[in-house]
Structure formats: C-alpha cells, structure tokens
py3Dmol code that shows the C-alpha trace and the ligand (Angstrom):
import py3Dmol

protein = """\
ATOM      1  CA  SER A   1      15.637-112.530-135.578  1.00  0.00           C
ATOM      2  CA  GLY A   2      16.624-111.791-139.228  1.00  0.00           C
ATOM      3  CA  GLN A   3      19.676-114.035-138.744  1.00  0.00           C
ATOM      4  CA  THR A   4      20.700-115.599-141.985  1.00  0.00           C
ATOM      5  CA  ASN A   5      23.900-117.016-140.916  1.00  0.00           C
ATOM      6  CA  PRO A   6      23.884-118.624-137.642  1.00  0.00           C
ATOM      7  CA  THR A   7      27.718-118.283-137.186  1.00  0.00           C
ATOM      8  CA  ILE A   8      27.593-114.494-137.433  1.00  0.00           C
ATOM      9  CA  PHE A   9      25.879-112.558-134.664  1.00  0.00           C
ATOM     10  CA  THR A  10      24.918-108.981-135.296  1.00  0.00           C
ATOM     11  CA  PRO A  11      24.340-107.056-132.000  1.00  0.00           C
ATOM     12  CA  THR A  12      21.521-104.609-132.051  1.00  0.00           C
ATOM     13  CA  THR A  13      21.075-101.564-129.811  1.00  0.00           C
ATOM     14  CA  GLN A  14      19.403-103.668-127.242  1.00  0.00           C
ATOM     15  CA  ASP A  15      22.426-105.898-127.134  1.00  0.00           C
ATOM     16  CA  TYR A  16      24.576-102.894-126.416  1.00  0.00           C
ATOM     17  CA  GLN A  17      22.111-101.837-123.807  1.00  0.00           C
ATOM     18  CA  LYS A  18      22.777-105.146-122.020  1.00  0.00           C
ATOM     19  CA  VAL A  19      26.623-104.498-121.988  1.00  0.00           C
ATOM     20  CA  TYR A  20      25.633-100.841-120.463  1.00  0.00           C
ATOM     21  CA  ASP A  21      23.219-102.418-117.879  1.00  0.00           C
ATOM     22  CA  ALA A  22      26.003-104.993-116.931  1.00  0.00           C
ATOM     23  CA  ILE A  23      28.568-102.485-116.599  1.00  0.00           C
ATOM     24  CA  ALA A  24      26.102-100.211-114.509  1.00  0.00           C
ATOM     25  CA  LYS A  25      25.364-102.860-112.137  1.00  0.00           C
ATOM     26  CA  LYS A  26      29.256-103.773-111.617  1.00  0.00           C
ATOM     27  CA  LEU A  27      29.766 -99.836-110.828  1.00  0.00           C
ATOM     28  CA  ILE A  28      26.962-100.248-107.938  1.00  0.00           C
ATOM     29  CA  ASP A  29      27.941-103.522-106.832  1.00  0.00           C
ATOM     30  CA  GLU A  30      31.813-102.761-106.612  1.00  0.00           C
ATOM     31  CA  ASP A  31      31.863 -99.747-104.332  1.00  0.00           C
ATOM     32  CA  ASP A  32      34.757-100.627-102.520  1.00  0.00           C
ATOM     33  CA  TYR A  33      37.268 -98.894-104.629  1.00  0.00           C
ATOM     34  CA  ASP A  34      38.876 -95.453-104.122  1.00  0.00           C
ATOM     35  CA  ASP A  35      35.996 -92.748-103.387  1.00  0.00           C
ATOM     36  CA  GLY A  36      33.230 -95.638-103.799  1.00  0.00           C
ATOM     37  CA  SER A  37      33.381 -95.974-107.511  1.00  0.00           C
ATOM     38  CA  TYR A  38      35.363 -97.103-110.438  1.00  0.00           C
ATOM     39  CA  GLY A  39      33.487 -94.748-112.594  1.00  0.00           C
ATOM     40  CA  PRO A  40      36.230 -92.042-112.694  1.00  0.00           C
ATOM     41  CA  VAL A  41      38.991 -94.621-113.621  1.00  0.00           C
ATOM     42  CA  LEU A  42      36.636 -95.943-116.417  1.00  0.00           C
ATOM     43  CA  VAL A  43      36.278 -92.468-117.816  1.00  0.00           C
ATOM     44  CA  ARG A  44      40.140 -92.019-117.783  1.00  0.00           C
ATOM     45  CA  LEU A  45      40.463 -95.476-119.740  1.00  0.00           C
ATOM     46  CA  GLY A  46      38.135 -94.121-122.294  1.00  0.00           C
ATOM     47  CA  TRP A  47      39.956 -90.887-122.717  1.00  0.00           C
ATOM     48  CA  HIS A  48      43.476 -92.560-122.780  1.00  0.00           C
ATOM     49  CA  SER A  49      42.423 -95.087-125.365  1.00  0.00           C
ATOM     50  CA  SER A  50      41.045 -92.271-127.673  1.00  0.00           C
ATOM     51  CA  GLY A  51      43.445 -89.323-126.809  1.00  0.00           C
ATOM     52  CA  THR A  52      46.275 -90.782-128.769  1.00  0.00           C
ATOM     53  CA  TYR A  53      44.638 -89.697-132.045  1.00  0.00           C
ATOM     54  CA  ASP A  54      47.030 -88.009-134.864  1.00  0.00           C
ATOM     55  CA  LYS A  55      44.821 -86.202-137.405  1.00  0.00           C
ATOM     56  CA  LEU A  56      47.630 -85.957-139.733  1.00  0.00           C
ATOM     57  CA  THR A  57      48.631 -89.582-139.909  1.00  0.00           C
ATOM     58  CA  ASN A  58      45.227 -90.670-139.060  1.00  0.00           C
ATOM     59  CA  THR A  59      46.836 -93.021-136.198  1.00  0.00           C
ATOM     60  CA  GLY A  60      46.090 -93.776-132.518  1.00  0.00           C
ATOM     61  CA  GLY A  61      42.564 -93.117-131.216  1.00  0.00           C
ATOM     62  CA  SER A  62      39.968 -95.712-129.802  1.00  0.00           C
ATOM     63  CA  ASN A  63      40.142 -98.021-132.689  1.00  0.00           C
ATOM     64  CA  GLY A  64      42.326-100.901-131.869  1.00  0.00           C
ATOM     65  CA  ALA A  65      42.644-100.894-128.051  1.00  0.00           C
ATOM     66  CA  THR A  66      46.215-101.233-128.414  1.00  0.00           C
ATOM     67  CA  MET A  67      46.682-100.231-124.615  1.00  0.00           C
ATOM     68  CA  ARG A  68      46.214-104.005-124.065  1.00  0.00           C
ATOM     69  CA  PHE A  69      49.797-104.414-124.977  1.00  0.00           C
ATOM     70  CA  ALA A  70      52.958-103.853-122.989  1.00  0.00           C
ATOM     71  CA  PRO A  71      54.620-100.988-124.970  1.00  0.00           C
ATOM     72  CA  GLU A  72      51.446 -98.629-124.664  1.00  0.00           C
ATOM     73  CA  GLY A  73      50.066-100.142-121.517  1.00  0.00           C
ATOM     74  CA  ASP A  74      53.357 -99.302-120.035  1.00  0.00           C
ATOM     75  CA  HIS A  75      53.292 -95.560-120.836  1.00  0.00           C
ATOM     76  CA  GLY A  76      53.756 -93.576-117.704  1.00  0.00           C
ATOM     77  CA  ALA A  77      50.753 -91.866-118.713  1.00  0.00           C
ATOM     78  CA  ASN A  78      48.708 -95.077-118.687  1.00  0.00           C
ATOM     79  CA  ALA A  79      49.753 -96.235-115.012  1.00  0.00           C
ATOM     80  CA  GLY A  80      46.961 -97.281-113.075  1.00  0.00           C
ATOM     81  CA  LEU A  81      44.528 -98.048-115.961  1.00  0.00           C
ATOM     82  CA  LYS A  82      44.986-101.907-115.456  1.00  0.00           C
ATOM     83  CA  ALA A  83      42.443-101.417-112.656  1.00  0.00           C
ATOM     84  CA  ALA A  84      39.800-100.237-115.198  1.00  0.00           C
ATOM     85  CA  ARG A  85      40.854-102.761-117.921  1.00  0.00           C
ATOM     86  CA  ASP A  86      40.506-105.488-115.375  1.00  0.00           C
ATOM     87  CA  PHE A  87      37.149-104.307-114.131  1.00  0.00           C
ATOM     88  CA  LEU A  88      35.689-104.548-117.686  1.00  0.00           C
ATOM     89  CA  GLU A  89      37.253-108.117-118.341  1.00  0.00           C
ATOM     90  CA  PRO A  90      34.398-109.935-117.053  1.00  0.00           C
ATOM     91  CA  VAL A  91      32.023-107.859-119.062  1.00  0.00           C
ATOM     92  CA  LYS A  92      34.121-108.869-122.154  1.00  0.00           C
ATOM     93  CA  LYS A  93      33.671-112.479-121.085  1.00  0.00           C
ATOM     94  CA  GLN A  94      30.053-112.139-120.543  1.00  0.00           C
ATOM     95  CA  PHE A  95      29.462-110.658-123.817  1.00  0.00           C
ATOM     96  CA  PRO A  96      32.448-112.064-126.117  1.00  0.00           C
ATOM     97  CA  TRP A  97      30.973-110.451-129.333  1.00  0.00           C
ATOM     98  CA  ILE A  98      31.955-106.997-128.175  1.00  0.00           C
ATOM     99  CA  THR A  99      35.538-105.480-129.138  1.00  0.00           C
ATOM    100  CA  HIS A 100      37.771-104.470-126.364  1.00  0.00           C
ATOM    101  CA  SER A 101      37.905-100.941-128.322  1.00  0.00           C
ATOM    102  CA  ASP A 102      34.009-100.639-128.264  1.00  0.00           C
ATOM    103  CA  LEU A 103      33.783-101.934-124.758  1.00  0.00           C
ATOM    104  CA  TRP A 104      36.381 -99.322-123.340  1.00  0.00           C
ATOM    105  CA  THR A 105      34.599 -96.306-124.865  1.00  0.00           C
ATOM    106  CA  LEU A 106      31.024 -97.691-123.820  1.00  0.00           C
ATOM    107  CA  GLY A 107      32.540 -98.187-120.270  1.00  0.00           C
ATOM    108  CA  ALA A 108      33.292 -94.471-120.062  1.00  0.00           C
ATOM    109  CA  THR A 109      30.158 -93.475-121.701  1.00  0.00           C
ATOM    110  CA  CYS A 110      28.345 -95.643-119.149  1.00  0.00           C
ATOM    111  CA  ALA A 111      30.317 -94.170-116.076  1.00  0.00           C
ATOM    112  CA  ILE A 112      29.575 -90.612-117.139  1.00  0.00           C
ATOM    113  CA  GLN A 113      25.934 -91.045-117.264  1.00  0.00           C
ATOM    114  CA  GLU A 114      25.825 -93.259-114.008  1.00  0.00           C
ATOM    115  CA  MET A 115      27.520 -90.594-112.245  1.00  0.00           C
ATOM    116  CA  GLY A 116      25.247 -88.022-113.066  1.00  0.00           C
ATOM    117  CA  GLY A 117      26.657 -86.680-116.235  1.00  0.00           C
ATOM    118  CA  PRO A 118      24.825 -85.610-119.409  1.00  0.00           C
ATOM    119  CA  ASP A 119      23.612 -88.225-122.135  1.00  0.00           C
ATOM    120  CA  ILE A 120      26.378 -89.270-124.416  1.00  0.00           C
ATOM    121  CA  ALA A 121      25.636 -90.637-127.920  1.00  0.00           C
ATOM    122  CA  TRP A 122      27.688 -93.820-128.686  1.00  0.00           C
ATOM    123  CA  ARG A 123      27.985 -96.142-131.697  1.00  0.00           C
ATOM    124  CA  PRO A 124      29.789 -99.462-132.163  1.00  0.00           C
ATOM    125  CA  GLY A 125      32.303-100.091-135.158  1.00  0.00           C
ATOM    126  CA  ARG A 126      35.711-100.239-133.334  1.00  0.00           C
ATOM    127  CA  SER A 127      37.955-103.261-134.035  1.00  0.00           C
ATOM    128  CA  ASP A 128      40.723-104.387-131.877  1.00  0.00           C
ATOM    129  CA  ARG A 129      44.178-104.418-133.454  1.00  0.00           C
ATOM    130  CA  ASP A 130      47.412-106.159-132.921  1.00  0.00           C
ATOM    131  CA  VAL A 131      50.619-104.848-130.998  1.00  0.00           C
ATOM    132  CA  ALA A 132      52.121-103.246-134.158  1.00  0.00           C
ATOM    133  CA  TYR A 133      49.232-100.460-133.929  1.00  0.00           C
ATOM    134  CA  CYS A 134      50.577 -99.170-130.499  1.00  0.00           C
ATOM    135  CA  THR A 135      51.070 -95.543-130.535  1.00  0.00           C
ATOM    136  CA  PRO A 136      54.494 -93.862-129.610  1.00  0.00           C
ATOM    137  CA  ASP A 137      54.710 -92.698-126.095  1.00  0.00           C
ATOM    138  CA  GLY A 138      54.143 -88.904-125.625  1.00  0.00           C
ATOM    139  CA  ARG A 139      50.847 -88.447-127.125  1.00  0.00           C
ATOM    140  CA  LEU A 140      49.002 -87.735-124.083  1.00  0.00           C
ATOM    141  CA  PRO A 141      49.170 -84.443-122.007  1.00  0.00           C
ATOM    142  CA  ASP A 142      52.009 -83.863-119.594  1.00  0.00           C
ATOM    143  CA  ALA A 143      50.377 -82.294-116.227  1.00  0.00           C
ATOM    144  CA  SER A 144      53.701 -80.163-115.516  1.00  0.00           C
ATOM    145  CA  LYS A 145      53.602 -78.042-118.716  1.00  0.00           C
ATOM    146  CA  GLY A 146      52.005 -74.956-119.812  1.00  0.00           C
ATOM    147  CA  SER A 147      49.371 -73.863-122.552  1.00  0.00           C
ATOM    148  CA  ASP A 148      51.651 -74.398-125.602  1.00  0.00           C
ATOM    149  CA  HIS A 149      51.823 -77.813-124.725  1.00  0.00           C
ATOM    150  CA  LEU A 150      48.124 -78.155-123.930  1.00  0.00           C
ATOM    151  CA  ARG A 151      47.334 -76.849-127.469  1.00  0.00           C
ATOM    152  CA  GLY A 152      50.001 -78.840-129.213  1.00  0.00           C
ATOM    153  CA  ILE A 153      48.285 -81.958-127.635  1.00  0.00           C
ATOM    154  CA  PHE A 154      44.807 -81.210-128.499  1.00  0.00           C
ATOM    155  CA  TYR A 155      45.223 -79.356-131.726  1.00  0.00           C
ATOM    156  CA  ARG A 156      46.782 -82.609-133.038  1.00  0.00           C
ATOM    157  CA  MET A 157      43.661 -84.669-132.137  1.00  0.00           C
ATOM    158  CA  GLY A 158      41.710 -81.911-133.927  1.00  0.00           C
ATOM    159  CA  PHE A 159      40.202 -80.023-130.952  1.00  0.00           C
ATOM    160  CA  ASN A 160      40.064 -76.193-130.357  1.00  0.00           C
ATOM    161  CA  ASP A 161      40.246 -74.122-127.110  1.00  0.00           C
ATOM    162  CA  GLN A 162      36.697 -74.291-126.332  1.00  0.00           C
ATOM    163  CA  GLU A 163      36.958 -78.221-126.630  1.00  0.00           C
ATOM    164  CA  ILE A 164      40.128 -78.330-124.402  1.00  0.00           C
ATOM    165  CA  VAL A 165      38.143 -76.452-121.838  1.00  0.00           C
ATOM    166  CA  ALA A 166      35.201 -78.580-121.821  1.00  0.00           C
ATOM    167  CA  LEU A 167      36.978 -81.641-121.977  1.00  0.00           C
ATOM    168  CA  SER A 168      39.060 -80.837-118.894  1.00  0.00           C
ATOM    169  CA  GLY A 169      36.086 -80.575-116.965  1.00  0.00           C
ATOM    170  CA  ALA A 170      36.075 -84.236-116.521  1.00  0.00           C
ATOM    171  CA  HIS A 171      38.237 -83.547-113.559  1.00  0.00           C
ATOM    172  CA  ALA A 172      35.327 -83.031-111.605  1.00  0.00           C
ATOM    173  CA  LEU A 173      35.615 -86.727-111.478  1.00  0.00           C
ATOM    174  CA  GLY A 174      38.415 -88.932-109.606  1.00  0.00           C
ATOM    175  CA  ARG A 175      41.664 -88.105-108.217  1.00  0.00           C
ATOM    176  CA  CYS A 176      45.478 -88.306-108.518  1.00  0.00           C
ATOM    177  CA  HIS A 177      47.367 -91.355-106.913  1.00  0.00           C
ATOM    178  CA  THR A 178      50.996 -90.796-105.928  1.00  0.00           C
ATOM    179  CA  ASP A 179      51.559 -94.531-107.073  1.00  0.00           C
ATOM    180  CA  ARG A 180      50.258 -93.580-110.709  1.00  0.00           C
ATOM    181  CA  SER A 181      51.030 -90.214-111.685  1.00  0.00           C
ATOM    182  CA  GLY A 182      53.030 -88.864-108.652  1.00  0.00           C
ATOM    183  CA  PHE A 183      50.331 -86.262-108.162  1.00  0.00           C
ATOM    184  CA  GLU A 184      47.978 -86.614-105.054  1.00  0.00           C
ATOM    185  CA  GLY A 185      44.235 -85.837-104.199  1.00  0.00           C
ATOM    186  CA  PRO A 186      40.949 -84.843-105.836  1.00  0.00           C
ATOM    187  CA  TRP A 187      40.106 -81.743-107.742  1.00  0.00           C
ATOM    188  CA  THR A 188      36.236 -81.531-105.973  1.00  0.00           C
ATOM    189  CA  PHE A 189      34.625 -82.342-103.010  1.00  0.00           C
ATOM    190  CA  SER A 190      32.239 -84.878-104.954  1.00  0.00           C
ATOM    191  CA  PRO A 191      34.644 -86.754-107.023  1.00  0.00           C
ATOM    192  CA  ILE A 192      32.066 -89.610-107.975  1.00  0.00           C
ATOM    193  CA  THR A 193      29.508 -87.261-109.289  1.00  0.00           C
ATOM    194  CA  MET A 194      29.426 -85.338-112.654  1.00  0.00           C
ATOM    195  CA  THR A 195      29.165 -81.520-111.937  1.00  0.00           C
ATOM    196  CA  ASN A 196      30.536 -78.132-113.149  1.00  0.00           C
ATOM    197  CA  ASP A 197      32.282 -77.899-109.674  1.00  0.00           C
ATOM    198  CA  TYR A 198      35.943 -78.177-111.116  1.00  0.00           C
ATOM    199  CA  PHE A 199      35.275 -74.857-112.931  1.00  0.00           C
ATOM    200  CA  LYS A 200      33.543 -73.168-110.118  1.00  0.00           C
ATOM    201  CA  LEU A 201      36.543 -74.295-107.621  1.00  0.00           C
ATOM    202  CA  LEU A 202      39.174 -73.054-110.065  1.00  0.00           C
ATOM    203  CA  LEU A 203      37.570 -69.681-109.843  1.00  0.00           C
ATOM    204  CA  ASP A 204      36.373 -69.179-106.561  1.00  0.00           C
ATOM    205  CA  GLU A 205      39.212 -70.844-104.366  1.00  0.00           C
ATOM    206  CA  GLU A 206      42.819 -69.416-103.904  1.00  0.00           C
ATOM    207  CA  TRP A 207      45.309 -71.897-105.461  1.00  0.00           C
ATOM    208  CA  ASP A 208      48.554 -72.124-103.817  1.00  0.00           C
ATOM    209  CA  TYR A 209      51.787 -74.190-104.694  1.00  0.00           C
ATOM    210  CA  ARG A 210      51.589 -77.255-102.266  1.00  0.00           C
ATOM    211  CA  ASN A 211      54.788 -77.546 -99.963  1.00  0.00           C
ATOM    212  CA  TRP A 212      55.490 -81.005-100.328  1.00  0.00           C
ATOM    213  CA  ASN A 213      58.125 -83.541-101.872  1.00  0.00           C
ATOM    214  CA  GLY A 214      56.063 -84.521-104.726  1.00  0.00           C
ATOM    215  CA  PRO A 215      55.809 -82.969-108.217  1.00  0.00           C
ATOM    216  CA  ARG A 216      54.666 -79.275-108.432  1.00  0.00           C
ATOM    217  CA  GLN A 217      50.876 -79.015-107.869  1.00  0.00           C
ATOM    218  CA  PHE A 218      48.285 -76.636-106.206  1.00  0.00           C
ATOM    219  CA  GLN A 219      46.154 -76.739-103.276  1.00  0.00           C
ATOM    220  CA  ASP A 220      43.162 -74.589-102.079  1.00  0.00           C
ATOM    221  CA  ASN A 221      44.059 -72.329 -99.663  1.00  0.00           C
ATOM    222  CA  LYS A 222      41.017 -72.842 -97.343  1.00  0.00           C
ATOM    223  CA  THR A 223      40.784 -76.700 -96.889  1.00  0.00           C
ATOM    224  CA  LYS A 224      44.126 -77.756 -98.292  1.00  0.00           C
ATOM    225  CA  THR A 225      42.174 -80.954 -99.184  1.00  0.00           C
ATOM    226  CA  LEU A 226      41.657 -80.286-102.940  1.00  0.00           C
ATOM    227  CA  MET A 227      44.323 -80.118-105.789  1.00  0.00           C
ATOM    228  CA  MET A 228      44.758 -78.601-109.196  1.00  0.00           C
ATOM    229  CA  LEU A 229      47.348 -79.805-111.758  1.00  0.00           C
ATOM    230  CA  PRO A 230      49.533 -76.990-113.445  1.00  0.00           C
ATOM    231  CA  THR A 231      47.638 -77.722-116.569  1.00  0.00           C
ATOM    232  CA  ASP A 232      44.412 -77.046-114.949  1.00  0.00           C
ATOM    233  CA  VAL A 233      45.321 -73.573-113.435  1.00  0.00           C
ATOM    234  CA  VAL A 234      46.610 -72.645-117.273  1.00  0.00           C
ATOM    235  CA  LEU A 235      42.648 -72.648-118.150  1.00  0.00           C
ATOM    236  CA  ILE A 236      42.084 -69.588-115.844  1.00  0.00           C
ATOM    237  CA  LYS A 237      45.230 -67.949-116.695  1.00  0.00           C
ATOM    238  CA  ASP A 238      45.310 -67.974-120.574  1.00  0.00           C
ATOM    239  CA  GLU A 239      42.985 -65.557-122.400  1.00  0.00           C
ATOM    240  CA  GLY A 240      41.901 -68.121-124.891  1.00  0.00           C
ATOM    241  CA  PHE A 241      40.770 -70.490-122.335  1.00  0.00           C
ATOM    242  CA  ARG A 242      39.432 -68.400-119.639  1.00  0.00           C
ATOM    243  CA  PRO A 243      36.113 -67.153-121.137  1.00  0.00           C
ATOM    244  CA  HIS A 244      34.974 -71.036-121.282  1.00  0.00           C
ATOM    245  CA  VAL A 245      36.030 -71.483-117.737  1.00  0.00           C
ATOM    246  CA  ASP A 246      33.659 -68.419-116.703  1.00  0.00           C
ATOM    247  CA  ARG A 247      30.931 -69.848-119.044  1.00  0.00           C
ATOM    248  CA  TYR A 248      30.897 -73.386-117.659  1.00  0.00           C
ATOM    249  CA  ALA A 249      31.224 -72.253-113.959  1.00  0.00           C
ATOM    250  CA  ASN A 250      28.035 -70.203-114.426  1.00  0.00           C
ATOM    251  CA  ASP A 251      25.818 -72.549-116.048  1.00  0.00           C
ATOM    252  CA  GLN A 252      26.277 -76.581-115.526  1.00  0.00           C
ATOM    253  CA  GLU A 253      23.737 -77.083-118.442  1.00  0.00           C
ATOM    254  CA  GLU A 254      25.754 -75.388-121.079  1.00  0.00           C
ATOM    255  CA  PHE A 255      28.695 -77.208-119.866  1.00  0.00           C
ATOM    256  CA  PHE A 256      26.988 -80.469-119.893  1.00  0.00           C
ATOM    257  CA  LYS A 257      25.824 -79.906-123.379  1.00  0.00           C
ATOM    258  CA  GLU A 258      29.156 -78.900-124.889  1.00  0.00           C
ATOM    259  CA  PHE A 259      30.934 -81.797-122.719  1.00  0.00           C
ATOM    260  CA  SER A 260      28.582 -84.243-124.045  1.00  0.00           C
ATOM    261  CA  ASP A 261      29.502 -83.149-127.787  1.00  0.00           C
ATOM    262  CA  VAL A 262      33.155 -83.055-127.392  1.00  0.00           C
ATOM    263  CA  ILE A 263      33.652 -86.280-125.369  1.00  0.00           C
ATOM    264  CA  MET A 264      31.577 -88.264-128.391  1.00  0.00           C
ATOM    265  CA  THR A 265      33.811 -86.630-130.734  1.00  0.00           C
ATOM    266  CA  LEU A 266      36.799 -87.780-128.745  1.00  0.00           C
ATOM    267  CA  PHE A 267      35.500 -91.388-128.331  1.00  0.00           C
ATOM    268  CA  GLU A 268      34.953 -91.548-132.233  1.00  0.00           C
ATOM    269  CA  LEU A 269      38.377 -90.147-133.170  1.00  0.00           C
ATOM    270  CA  GLY A 270      40.073 -92.125-136.067  1.00  0.00           C
ATOM    271  CA  VAL A 271      37.278 -94.852-136.024  1.00  0.00           C
ATOM    272  CA  PRO A 272      36.536 -96.120-139.507  1.00  0.00           C
ATOM    273  CA  PHE A 273      32.642 -96.496-139.031  1.00  0.00           C
ATOM    274  CA  GLU A 274      30.882 -98.262-141.532  1.00  0.00           C
ATOM    275  CA  SER A 275      27.608 -96.823-139.991  1.00  0.00           C
ATOM    276  CA  GLY A 276      26.457 -93.103-140.156  1.00  0.00           C
ATOM    277  CA  LYS A 277      25.825 -90.700-137.600  1.00  0.00           C
ATOM    278  CA  GLU A 278      22.072 -92.199-137.147  1.00  0.00           C
ATOM    279  CA  ALA A 279      23.555 -95.260-135.688  1.00  0.00           C
ATOM    280  CA  ARG A 280      24.428 -93.105-132.624  1.00  0.00           C
ATOM    281  CA  ASN A 281      22.397 -94.029-129.662  1.00  0.00           C
ATOM    282  CA  VAL A 282      21.815 -92.792-125.999  1.00  0.00           C
ATOM    283  CA  PHE A 283      21.763 -95.418-123.632  1.00  0.00           C
ATOM    284  CA  LYS A 284      19.157 -95.679-121.104  1.00  0.00           C
ATOM    285  CA  ARG A 285      20.449 -94.982-117.459  1.00  0.00           C
ATOM    286  CA  THR A 286      19.937 -97.042-114.442  1.00  0.00           C
ATOM    287  CA  GLU A 287      17.134 -95.494-112.432  1.00  0.00           C
TER     288      GLU A 287
END
"""
ligand_1 = """\
45
DDH
Fe 43.100 -86.260 -116.524
N 44.511 -86.842 -115.205
N 44.429 -84.902 -117.494
N 41.644 -85.999 -118.048
N 41.890 -87.322 -115.567
C 44.285 -87.440 -113.964
C 43.253 -88.146 -113.687
C 41.969 -88.233 -114.558
C 45.888 -84.764 -117.310
C 46.124 -85.474 -116.154
C 45.775 -86.269 -115.368
C 41.599 -85.131 -119.207
C 42.827 -84.054 -119.399
C 43.946 -84.117 -118.474
C 40.435 -87.911 -115.862
C 39.815 -87.532 -117.230
C 40.478 -86.742 -118.178
C 45.547 -87.842 -113.477
C 46.038 -88.574 -112.111
C 46.585 -86.759 -113.978
C 48.069 -86.481 -113.713
C 46.142 -89.878 -112.520
C 46.379 -90.763 -111.427
O 47.382 -90.483 -110.471
O 45.639 -91.768 -111.045
C 45.930 -83.745 -117.996
C 47.461 -83.206 -117.624
C 45.016 -83.346 -118.784
C 45.079 -82.320 -119.658
O 46.352 -81.483 -120.010
C 44.032 -81.553 -120.397
C 40.630 -85.253 -119.911
C 40.565 -84.562 -121.376
C 39.617 -86.155 -119.338
C 38.474 -86.729 -119.832
O 38.166 -87.736 -119.286
C 37.759 -86.116 -121.022
C 39.833 -88.555 -115.114
C 38.544 -88.985 -114.982
C 40.725 -88.935 -113.979
C 40.594 -89.508 -112.566
C 41.395 -90.704 -112.589
C 41.082 -91.621 -111.417
O 41.651 -92.884 -111.317
O 40.333 -91.191 -110.534
"""
view = py3Dmol.view(width=600, height=400)
view.addModel(protein, "pdb")
view.setStyle({"model": 0}, {"cartoon": {"style": "trace"}})
view.addModel(ligand_1, "xyz")
view.setStyle({"model": 1}, {"stick": {}})
view.zoomTo()
view.show()
C-alpha cells in the first residue's frame, strides 16, 4: 500500500507492532532463564546501548548498536549482555528490515511493558554503524563508586538528580550474577515484575555489608536474600537524591510516570531522528 518503489520497504507502526508481538511471544515461550524471563536482561541491553551517550561530543547512545563489535561488547560493564543480543537475533532474522539499534531499544520497551511497567513511547530511526563508532570503555556507571561518580556519568548524558533516581528504579528488575559483574542476587522479591519495590525496600529494610569474598555489596538484615549495590545505597544517603526515593516509594503511579518519560529520553539520546515527536507510538501490550 502506497509503495512506489518495490525495492524500498517503509515500515509502518503496524510493522513495528509485529516486531513487538514477536518479542513478547518469545518472552512468554522462553521462560527457562534466570528468574523465569529474559525481560530484565533485555532492559539492561537497551540501557547499556543508550547510556554511552556524551552530550558534549554527541557520541555514543543507542544509534549504531556498536556493542555488536568486540571492543565494546567486551567492555566489563557489558558482560552477560550477549544473552540478550542472542535472544533478539531470531527476531532480526524474521524482520530483516529493522536495524539492530532500533530492535534493542524496542526489545527493552517491550520487556518493561510486558513485565507490568508503564507505557513507554518509542519511535524508529536508529541506524547501525560500523566498528569505528564503538565508544571508549568507562562510560557506564561503576557500582562500587559514590555520588560524585553517579552525577559525573549521568550529567554527561544530560540527566539531572531526579532522572538519575527514576532510572535507577529499573533495579526492581533482574539480578546480579557473579560471572558477569561479580555481584550477586536480586534487588526485590519480584524480579520479573516492574514495581516501585526497589525504593520501598531501600527505605524499609536495614542494609548491612554482606560478609563474603566478593565485591562490597549490601544485604537486607531480615531475609539476607536481597542485595543493594553501593551506588543504590547512595540514593538514600545523598540529600539531592533522597527526596525522589521518598516520593517514588510512596507513589508507584508517580514513579511510573517519571520513569516512562526518562527512559524514553534515554533510548533517544544521540539519535538523529528524521521524524518529529509525533512519530512516537505506544505499542499495544499482550493481554
Ligand atoms: Fe543496572 N546493574 N546499574 N541499571 N541493571 C545491573 C543489573 C541490571 C548499575 C549496575 C548494575 C541502571 C543503573 C545502574 C538494570 C537496569 C539499569 C548489574 C548486575 C549491575 C552491577 C549485572 C549482572 O551481574 O548481571 C549501576 C552501577 C547503575 C547506576 O549507577 C545507576 C539503569 C539506569 C538501568 C535501566 O534500565 C534504566 C537491569 C534491568 C539489570 C538486571 C539485569 C539482569 O540480567 O537481570
């Protein structure tokens, strides 16, 4: 319909919805992974492909999908993300017209919605780039550091304190793996459902250093099954971050609204869209 040149296929919103549906179906079918879903690791892939953005040089960001190449794929921060890239590869084969860089952010968007998170507006327009566009190591946050480091990393992307806290709420999802980051365990009791529990637990539990041979991390005093990274605990200690933790712990709707806005922005950093904001679309979720 409306195609004048048979060799050029211009995908519509309906075509991207088909990609969304294929990812959602795979998430349901392939539940034999980690806590029962590839969802969290897909979110992490979308984040790590976008979080390399540097506003001063306008380099990095989700445009390019340069994590496909060894220098960037091998960065310590990206350990384990091959699982997410491999999960999406059959979807790329099924819809060869989509770029890897659009697919990775669409995959994260789909995972958040399918795990009960807020609607996230998304638009296409990313193109894949070659190995020369790989970003230098060290652009993603180091979990062992403090608030100066957190601000340095996220201000470089153009975010403020409120946005840092909202984005960190993604740790409601998933877990740490000793063979990936060296840290171990989940942040919440429901790691494949998006909630504001990360903030509630940060405030309500007592967090002690875990006594173990691994890197310095916190564990909850009550069940000793949950974890927090040093960078997570910074959010309740720092007076610029703390008010937002309080707000999000008290009101899941407020958290969802602000998380939705900021993750949409994250996934669009550095992308030279030809379309305007009206091209943003919210995908229909699986019932
Ligand atoms: Fe994270 N994250 N993240 N994170 N992250 C890890 C896992 C997951 C930091 C460190 C780690 C964000 C911010 C930060 C997710 C989403 C997001 C792990 C464990 C470490 C370490 C990896 C492993 O061992 O498998 C640090 C530090 C920060 C920070 O300083 C703010 C943000 C902004 C997001 C986001 O999505 C917006 C998700 C999801 C996971 C779980 C992955 C999984 O496989 O499960």
